[in-house]
C-alpha positions as CSV (number, residue, x, y, z in Angstrom):
1,M,-2.1,-47.4,-13.7
2,A,-5.3,-46.6,-11.8
3,K,-3.3,-46.8,-8.6
4,D,-0.9,-44.0,-9.8
5,T,-3.9,-41.8,-10.7
6,V,-5.4,-42.2,-7.2
7,N,-2.0,-41.4,-5.6
8,K,-1.6,-38.3,-7.7
9,Q,-5.0,-37.2,-6.7
10,A,-4.4,-37.9,-3.0
11,N,-1.0,-36.1,-3.0
12,P,-1.4,-32.7,-4.8
13,S,1.5,-30.4,-5.5
14,G,3.6,-29.2,-2.5
15,A,2.5,-25.5,-2.4
16,K,-1.2,-26.5,-2.8
17,E,-0.8,-29.1,0.0
18,L,0.9,-26.6,2.3
19,V,-1.9,-24.1,1.8
20,R,-4.5,-26.9,2.5
21,K,-2.7,-27.9,5.7
22,M,-2.5,-24.3,6.9
23,L,-6.2,-23.9,6.3
24,V,-6.9,-27.2,8.2
25,G,-4.9,-25.8,11.1
26,L,-6.8,-22.5,11.0
27,K,-10.2,-24.4,10.8
28,R,-9.2,-26.2,14.0
29,Q,-7.9,-23.0,15.8
30,P,-8.8,-19.7,14.0
31,A,-7.6,-17.9,17.2
32,M,-4.1,-18.2,15.7
33,I,-4.7,-15.2,13.5
34,P,-5.0,-12.7,16.3
35,M,-2.3,-14.5,18.2
36,L,0.1,-14.0,15.2
37,A,-0.9,-10.3,15.1
38,L,-0.2,-10.0,18.8
39,V,3.3,-11.6,18.3
40,I,4.0,-9.1,15.5
41,A,3.0,-6.2,17.8
42,F,5.3,-7.5,20.6
43,L,8.2,-7.9,18.2
44,V,7.8,-4.5,16.7
45,Y,7.9,-2.9,20.1
46,S,10.5,-5.0,21.8
47,I,13.1,-5.1,19.0
48,R,13.3,-1.3,19.1
49,L,13.0,-1.0,22.9
50,S,16.4,0.7,23.1
51,N,15.1,3.7,21.0
52,I,12.1,3.9,23.3
53,S,14.2,3.8,26.4
54,D,16.6,6.4,25.1
55,T,13.7,8.7,24.2
56,T,12.2,8.3,27.7
57,A,15.5,9.2,29.3
58,R,16.0,12.2,27.0
59,I,12.5,13.7,27.2
60,Q,11.5,12.6,30.7
61,G,7.8,13.4,29.9
62,S,5.0,12.9,32.3
63,G,4.1,9.2,32.5
64,M,6.3,8.1,29.6
65,G,8.5,5.8,31.7
66,L,5.4,4.2,33.3
67,A,3.7,3.9,29.9
68,G,6.8,2.1,28.4
69,F,7.0,-0.3,31.4
70,A,3.3,-1.0,31.3
71,T,3.3,-1.7,27.6
72,M,6.0,-4.4,28.0
73,L,4.4,-5.9,31.1
74,F,0.9,-6.2,29.7
75,S,2.3,-7.3,26.3
76,M,3.8,-10.3,28.0
77,L,0.8,-10.9,30.3
78,S,-1.5,-10.7,27.3
79,F,0.1,-13.9,25.8
80,V,-0.9,-15.8,28.9
81,A,-4.4,-14.3,28.9
82,F,-4.7,-15.1,25.2
83,L,-3.8,-18.7,25.6
84,N,-6.3,-19.1,28.5
85,T,-9.0,-17.2,26.6
86,F,-8.9,-19.5,23.6
87,P,-8.0,-23.0,24.9
88,R,-7.4,-25.7,22.3
89,R,-10.6,-27.4,21.2
90,K,-12.6,-25.8,24.0
91,K,-15.1,-22.9,24.2
92,T,-13.9,-19.4,24.6
93,N,-13.3,-18.5,28.3
94,I,-15.4,-15.3,28.6
95,P,-13.9,-13.9,31.9
96,M,-10.4,-14.3,30.4
97,L,-11.6,-12.7,27.2
98,I,-12.6,-9.6,29.2
99,I,-9.3,-9.6,31.0
100,L,-7.5,-9.9,27.6
101,L,-9.4,-7.0,26.1
102,V,-8.7,-4.8,29.2
103,M,-5.0,-5.6,28.9
104,L,-5.0,-4.7,25.2
105,G,-6.9,-1.5,26.0
106,I,-4.2,-0.6,28.6
107,I,-1.5,-1.1,26.0
108,I,-3.3,1.2,23.5
109,V,-3.7,3.9,26.2
110,C,0.0,3.6,27.1
111,D,0.9,4.1,23.4
112,F,-1.3,7.3,23.4
113,I,0.4,8.6,26.6
114,Y,3.8,7.9,25.1
115,I,3.0,9.6,21.8
116,R,1.5,12.6,23.7
117,G,4.8,12.9,25.7
118,I,6.9,13.0,22.5
119,N,4.5,15.5,20.9
120,A,4.7,17.7,24.0
121,A,8.5,17.7,23.8
122,Y,8.3,18.7,20.1
123,A,6.0,21.6,21.1
124,R,8.3,22.7,23.9
125,A,11.3,22.7,21.6
126,A,9.4,24.7,19.0
127,A,8.3,27.3,21.6
128,E,11.9,27.6,22.8
129,G,13.2,28.0,19.2
130,T,15.3,24.8,19.4
131,T,15.2,21.5,17.6
132,L,14.5,18.3,19.4
133,I,15.9,16.1,16.6
134,N,19.5,16.4,15.6
135,E,22.3,13.9,14.5
136,N,22.5,12.6,18.1
137,T,18.8,12.3,18.9
138,G,17.4,10.6,15.8
139,Y,16.2,7.8,18.0
140,I,13.3,10.1,19.1
141,A,11.8,10.1,15.7
142,R,12.3,6.4,15.4
143,A,10.6,5.8,18.7
144,L,7.7,7.9,17.7
145,T,7.3,5.9,14.5
146,I,7.6,2.6,16.4
147,V,5.0,3.5,18.9
148,R,2.6,4.7,16.2
149,V,3.0,1.5,14.3
150,H,2.6,-0.5,17.5
151,R,-0.7,1.3,18.3
152,V,-2.1,0.5,14.8
153,I,-1.2,-3.2,15.1
154,M,-2.8,-3.2,18.6
155,F,-6.1,-1.8,17.2
156,I,-5.9,-4.6,14.5
157,V,-5.4,-7.2,17.3
158,V,-8.4,-5.9,19.2
159,G,-10.5,-6.0,16.0
160,L,-9.3,-9.6,15.2
161,V,-10.2,-10.8,18.7
162,V,-13.6,-9.1,18.7
163,L,-14.5,-10.4,15.2
164,L,-13.1,-13.9,15.7
165,P,-16.6,-15.5,15.9
166,V,-17.5,-14.0,12.5
167,Y,-14.4,-14.9,10.4
168,G,-13.9,-18.1,12.5
169,K,-17.2,-19.4,11.0
170,M,-16.2,-18.3,7.5
171,I,-12.8,-20.2,7.8
172,R,-14.6,-23.3,9.1
173,N,-16.8,-23.3,6.0
174,I,-13.8,-23.5,3.6
175,K,-13.6,-26.9,2.0
176,T,-10.2,-28.5,2.7
177,S,-11.0,-32.2,1.9
178,I,-9.2,-33.9,-0.9
179,E,-11.2,-35.4,-3.7
180,V,-10.0,-38.9,-4.6
181,E,-11.0,-40.2,-8.0
182,G,-13.4,-43.2,-7.8
183,N,-14.8,-42.3,-4.3
184,E,-18.2,-41.1,-5.8
185,N,-18.8,-44.7,-7.1
186,M,-18.4,-46.4,-3.7
187,G,-21.6,-47.8,-2.3
188,E,-22.6,-48.0,1.4
189,I,-21.0,-50.7,3.5
190,D,-23.5,-52.7,5.5
191,I,-22.1,-53.4,9.0
192,S,-25.4,-54.3,10.6
193,G,-24.6,-58.1,10.5
194,E,-21.2,-57.8,12.0
195,E,-20.5,-58.3,15.6
């Protein structure tokens, strides 16, 4: 009977255990939080890349093609830089951290350039008395929304990377050990006489 009670205490419910395991993983490597945000940013941008490419071809604004290319290039390179910045169970690599932040900054600047190109095209169309968006060019509005969302997520990624030492300590202080009934009554084991 006592054995069943200990087993129930050691094996909590499935959802609770899943959360505990996730917290243990985060305690070991809290850098997975900004990595997840970086993956989300990449997916948001790359899944709708056709809208961005069509918009670039239609508007042909100054620097828009280069900005789109640089965003994809540095998004992929930032994964490599990220993994080298926060190696598993080692200290943060400061030179790689600087390179990572520069890459993330370049991506954000590219988003600003792209948005500026679309806004300039809207302004030109308004000055000419035409509409930029019609039933055939709805992808332009979608591209603008995608790049704006991507820019916001990239700011979040930068914030998560910069604040990692702060919330990393808080995550490490979360108690994830399992209390087993009867452990508090255990005495010290003397191993001084053993060889």
